N, C-alpha and C positions, 0 to 999 in steps of 0.2 A: 535555140544556144546564140549570144550574143556574137556578133560580129564588129569588128572594128575593120573601117573602111576609108582611104584617103582618096578622094575620086574628082574626076572633073563635073560640073554640074551637069552636063552634057549629056555622062554615063548616070548620074544619080537621078536624072530627071525619068529617065526610061526606066528604074527602078522601083521610083517610089510615085506613080501616077495618081495614086489615091489618096493622098496626104492634101486633099482640099479641104476647107470648110464650107458647108452647105450655103452657098449664097454670102457668105462675108470672109473671113480672114484666112490666110493661107497658112501652111507650115510645110511648103517645097521648095525645089529649088528655086521657084520665084520669087519667094517669098523669104528666104535665107540667103540668098546673095548678097552680099555686101556692097554691089554696085562697083566694085572695086575697078580701077583702069588698067588696061595692057602693062603700067609699070609698077604695077603691085603683084606679088607673088601670090601662088593660091597653098604654099607649103601650111599654112595656117590652119585649113579647110581640111574638118574631120567629121566623118556621119558615122554613129554608131548607131547599128541595128540589132533587135532582138525580137523573141518570141511576139507573135501574135501580129505582128508588122509594124510596131512604135518604134521611136527613133529617138536620138540625141542628138542633136548639129553641132558644131562648133565651126562658126562661119568664119569669113573674112574679116577683119577689122576696116574701119576707117582711119585713115591717119592723115593729120594735116600736114606730118613730115615724119621724118625719122626718129626724133628727135624725143616728141611727144608721142608715147603710145602704151600698150597695155606692157605692163613687167612680165619678164619671164614667171613671176611667180603665178600672176596671173594665170598663165598659160598652162599652167602645171594642174591648176587647181580647175580649168575650165574640162581637163582632160579626168580629173577624179570625179567632176561630177558627171559625166557620162559615161564612167566607167561602173556606176550603180546599175544594175540591174534590178528592175522591182521585182521581177522573178524570182527572184534568188536572195535579197535584201529584205529584213522584217520591215514593216512599215506600221506605223500609228496614226489611227484619224488625229487633228489637232480639235483640240478640245476647252480652247480658250480664245477671248477676243471674239472678233467678227467674222473671221476668213476660214471655211471649212478645209482647211489645206492637209495635204499627208505630210509625217513626219519620217524621215527615214533615219532609223535606228543605227548608231556608230557600231562601225564594225567590232569590236569588244565585245559587244552584246549579241552581234551575229554568230560568233563564234560557239555562245552557247545553245546547246541542241534546245533546248525548253525556250530558247526566246526567237527560234526561228520563224514561226507563225504565232506572235503575240496575242496572248489570251485578251480579254475585257481588262481583266483585273493590271493585266501587266502595262497596258495602254493607260490606263485610269490614274494608277498608281503613278506614272510617269518615272521611274527608275532607272531611266535609262536617260545617254547621251544624246541629243539630236545632231546628225552630218550634216543634212540638209532638210530644206522645205519645198513642197511642190505645192503652187498656188495656181489656180486659174482665173479667168475673168468671171469674177460671179462676187454679187456683193460689191463691195467698194473695190475689190483688185481688178485689174487691170493688166495681163500678161506683156503688152506692149512697154507698159509702165516701169516693170521691173527690169526689163533688158535694155531700156533708154538709160534708166540712171546708171547702171554699169557701165554700160558704153561710154554716154555722154561725159560724165566724171573725168574718164581717162582722157578721152579726144581735148578736155578741158585744160588737162596737164596736171593729172594724177596726184590733185592735192587733198581730195576728199576719200575717204575711205567708205566705198559702198560695196557690197557684198559681189563677188563674183557669180554670174548668173547664166544659164544658156536655155535656149528652147527645148522643150521636151514633152513626149508626150506617153500615154497609159493605155492598155487595153481597158475598153470600159466594163469590159464585165468583172474585171479585176477592182478593179473602184466601186462597181457597185457593193462589194462583200465590204470596203472601207467605209461605204453610208449606211449601211446597216449596222454596222458593229458602232460607230457615232452616235448611232440614233438610240442604241441599247443604250451605251453607257450616260447619255447624256438622259436618260429618260427619267421624269420628274423636275425636268429645267426645263422642260418645254415653252417657258418664258422667256428666256436668252435670248439671245441674239445670234448666237453660234448655235444652238439646237435649228433656229428658225433658217440658219443658213444652210444645214447639214439635211435639211426636210425641202428647202428649195432645191436641191442639188436630186432629191429621190423624186421631185415630181417631174424631173427636167424628161422630156424624150430625145433621146440622143439622134435619134433619125431622121426628125424635123422640125427641131428647135432650135435654141440658142447657136446661132451660126461661131458665137465667141468661144465655146465650150469644147463642140465636138467635129470632128475630122471623119470624111467620107472613106472606107476600108475597106477590102475586098473580103474583108471575114466578118470582124468588129468593129463597131462604132471605136474612136478612137478619143480621149479626153487629150486637151493639150493645153499647156500652159507653161509657167518658168520655174525650172529648179534652181534654187539659188543654195549657195554655202550659207552653212547655219555659223553665224561669230561666235565664240568662246569667251569666257572672261570679261564681259561688259558689263557696264552699269549705265542706269538710267540717268540722262543730262539735264539732273532736275535744275539747277543755276540757269539754263538756257530756255527751259518751257517754263518754269515757273509750278506753282500748286495751285489748282484752284478748279471752276467750272470748266465741262468742255466744249458749252457752247461758245466763252468767251476767250479759248485757248489762245488764239492769235492775240487777239488784245493785249492777252495777258504777255505774250511774248515782247511785245512792243516797250512793256515795261519793265524788264527784266535787266539787269547792269550790261549782259553781255550787245543783247542789241543796242542797248545805250551807248555803248563803248564806238561800234561801228557807224552808227549815227551822229558821232559827235564830230564836229567840226574843226575841232583843234586837231595839231599834227599827233602823230601817234606818239612821236616822245613825250607829249605832255600828258597824255592819257595814259600812258604805263608809267610816266614818272621816273624814265632813266633816260636820260641824254643820249647814251651809247648803248647798243642791246649786248647783254651779256648771261649771265645763266638766269637771275630774278627777274629778266623781261620774259623771258621763254614761255613761261604758262599765259599770261596773258596776252601777248602775240599769237600764238598758237590759237587761243579760242578766236580772236578775230578774224585770224585768217578762217577757221573753219565756218564762225557763223557767218561771215560774208559769202563764200563760196556757195552755203547751204542755200542764202537766201537767191541767189543766182539760178543753181539748178532747179531750186523745187518752181518756180517763176517761169523757169524754160520749157517745165514737163506737167505744168499744173498739178501740181501735188497740192492735195487737202487733205493729209491727215499726218504732216508732219510734226507739229507741236506735239509733244507728251511721247513721239517715238522717236526723240533723238536718244544716242548712248554715247560713251565715250570707252577709250582702253585706257588704261592708267601704265604710262611710260616711262623712261628712264632716260633723259634726253641729256647727252653729252654733248661740249662744243670739243673740236677735234682741233691738230696743230694743222692740219691742212687748210682750214678756213672753213670746216664744214660741221655742220652738227646732225648727231643721228638719233633716233629714237627708238630704245626698244622696250615693246612690249611686256609686263612685267608677268612669272610665272604666277601658278597659283596659289602655290606656298608661300611666295612672298606678299601675295595680294593678301593672304589670312593674315600674316604676320602685321603688314599695315593696318589691317580693318580693325584687330586685335588690341591695337594700341590708345583706340577711343571706344572702344566697344562699347562702355558707358553713357556715352553721350551720342554717339550714333549707330544705327542698326547698319546703316550699309553704306559704302564709300558715294552712294548716288546721292544722300544727304551731304555731303563734305562741300563746304566752300573753298574758296580758290585759297586763302589764306591758311586752312587746315592742311589742304594735299599739301603745300609749300611746307609748310612747319614740322611737316612728318618727315621732309627728306634728309633730314640729319638723324632720325631716329634709324630710318631706311639705312643710311651709309654703313650705320655701326653695324646695323644687323649684319651686313653683307660682309664689311670686313672681320667680324667675329666669325660668321659661317665661313670663309675662306681658313681661317686660323684653323679653326675647329677640323674640318676636312681636309686640310693641309694641301690647298689647292695650289699649285703654281702660278694660273694665270692672276694676276693682280688686277683690282678692281678700280675701275675709276672713278675717283670721290668728285672728279669734276662735273659734276652732272646735278640735276635736277629734276623732283618727280613733275610731270605734265601730264593733263588729259588731251587726248586724239580724238577727236570727233568721228563716232561710227554712225552713217544710215544705214540701217538693217532692213526699216522694212518702207519698201518705194514703189508698193503695188496701188497706190489709192491716186492716180494720176492719168493723163495726157487724154483720155477719153472724153472727147467733146460733147455728148451727149448726157454726160454725167456729171460733170467735176468745173467747178468754179472757179479755182485758183485762187486760194486763200493767200498766197503771198501777194497776189496781185493786188487783190481786195485791199489789203490794209498798205499799200504802196510802201512795202519793203525796198525792194530797188531804189527807188526814187529818195527816198530816207539814207541810203548808202552814201556816207563820207569817206569809205575805205574800203579799199579792195587790193588783192595781187595781182602786180603786173601781166604775172603768168598766165591767169586767169583771165583778165581783161584784154590782153593781147589775142589769149587763144578764141576768145568771143568774136572778136573783129575778124579774125581770119575765115572763121565759121560761117559768119553774117557773109562775106565776101563772095566765098564759095556757093553759099546759098542764093545769093543775088544773081549768080552767070549762070544757073543751073538751064537756063532755055538756049543759051550758046553752042551752037551747035558741034564747033570748035574745041569746046572745051569739055576733056570725058572725065577730068576732076569734079566740077562741079554739077554736072547732071549726076554723078555716082553719091553726091549726098542725098541726093532724092530719093534713087533706090535703097541708097542705104536705111534708110528710115521705114521706108515702104516695106523693101522685102527682108532684111536682116531684123529690125526693130519690132517686126509686125504691122506697125501704123496703117490706118485705113488710111485713105486719102483725104479725108477729112479731117483726121487727127493731125495731117501733117500740113493742109494748106486751106485751113479754115480760114476764112475771111472777115469772120464776126468777133475776131479777138481772142478766140481759144486755142487756134492750131499751134503747131511748133512755130509757122513761121510768124504768126503774127509775133509771138510772143518773142522771138528772136528779134526780129526788128525793135519792137518795143522797147526791150531790155540795152538795145547796141545803143539804139538812139540816145536814151535816157542818159546812158551810163556815159556815153561820148558827148553829150550836151553839158552834163554836170562836169566833167572833165575838163572843158574846153571852159567853161565859165568860172572855172577854180574852186569849186565845190566838193571835185571825188579826187583823192587823193591816192596814186597807185603807191602804198608806202605799206603794205603788209607784205613784208617779205625782209629777209637777212641777209645785205651781200658782204662779199668780201671785199677786205680793202687789199692795197698791193702788199703787205706784210706777210699776207697770209695766216696771220694770227689775231688780227683786229675785226671789229662787225662794224657796220655803220647799214642805216635804215637807207631806203631809197630816197634821193632829195627832189629828183626830176626826171621824169618820164615821157616819152610821147604820148599825147593822148589819141592819136591815131598811126596808121601804120603808114599808109601810103595816100591814098583817095580819099576824100571826103565821105564818110560814112552819111552823114547825115545828105549828103547830094544825090545818094544814090537812090534809085525807084524800085 
């Protein structure tokens, strides 16, 4: 039976002494503690226990301050993920791509008695919604990478959409049934990577082998990994990745318009061709913010498999009278309408170009107004808006591991090429760098907690965090920060990817000047 508890780490440590990977990573309080100091509350710590001893843990959060942190919706999603009981929810093996993950079937299908224990045919046809994905450190995937992308994107300012992710374990005996099911369904496809990946699981000895996969348990070995929400109604962001051979995907990314915009030395006003920001400038500005932030995040996390795995939500952005703008993700029926307007030209929104989506705005507005009229809705539709793509990074598990990852963004010198960045991302990056540099100061508990946060909450190994050969997080953080500060001080990097309110609260402007550093010169720090 599932139990939800909110406990101190001391109490939990006495309950779960067995959650230690054999000669490798951990998933107990020593590794899921965020390293928060005495000034941080432990109200956000929750531990869910299930049958066979497996757990789901929502740990402390690392906060640079109280203004930038996880949103309330994030915290609600974390609990929703941890409320999933693998013993009572239908599960299917993942049958595509490269990672042999586990798919959690949506609740609607769970209510169907015939679908409680999915047959091979059910899982093969995939005629069901996926609520979440459970992935482990196997093939390209690495549990710390998925966890770090979620948490680090919030630490840097909450400007990138990455799925909410928690650390989770599963009874290994139960997982064996999923392995057998996957291999039965994939029979005849034994040359495909996904078959070989499931077969790799089959050949693992949970009691003596791969320390990144299994935890020692008093009853059975526990498989552990990252459980992530599964985004809905998203599309592949082809305009950012381009289309072409897998081997040259990162070189191709540099040739696409989105990368050329963020590496363009001209001002953002000139690039977007609008002297002051207004509705028509939003799609290009949002794209520049997303691409610039993606480059920073992926470089920090040794991400190797981003290009081709970039998606977007289609949202309706509106300027508000208080000097802000909001973006509301479109519902399924609205997306169907928009796609049907150009069905003959494009099979999917993934292939639409920026101007196609912008041009569809007027059609969408008329559709919404007509819909409101037909349904006699009392709420008015805000016509002062435009359709905008919001980038979502939904696959973040192929990074961090210094033994295997090469860091493709670093390889193509993407950060060095950046000429535009969000002031929010830039300044939070510098604050993070400052905290990391002071980790050894005994009187600075906040700085020590950053190291603990990565090792204990994000499940980094020490060498993943403190590598000195150019691959560890500290190496990447130093390189990215020094590069951006140097380029900013030399006038090459502009902190202009943001819309600011003017004194009238009804007008908008691009940032004109912003400090390149906060206080202490980052380049002089050792």
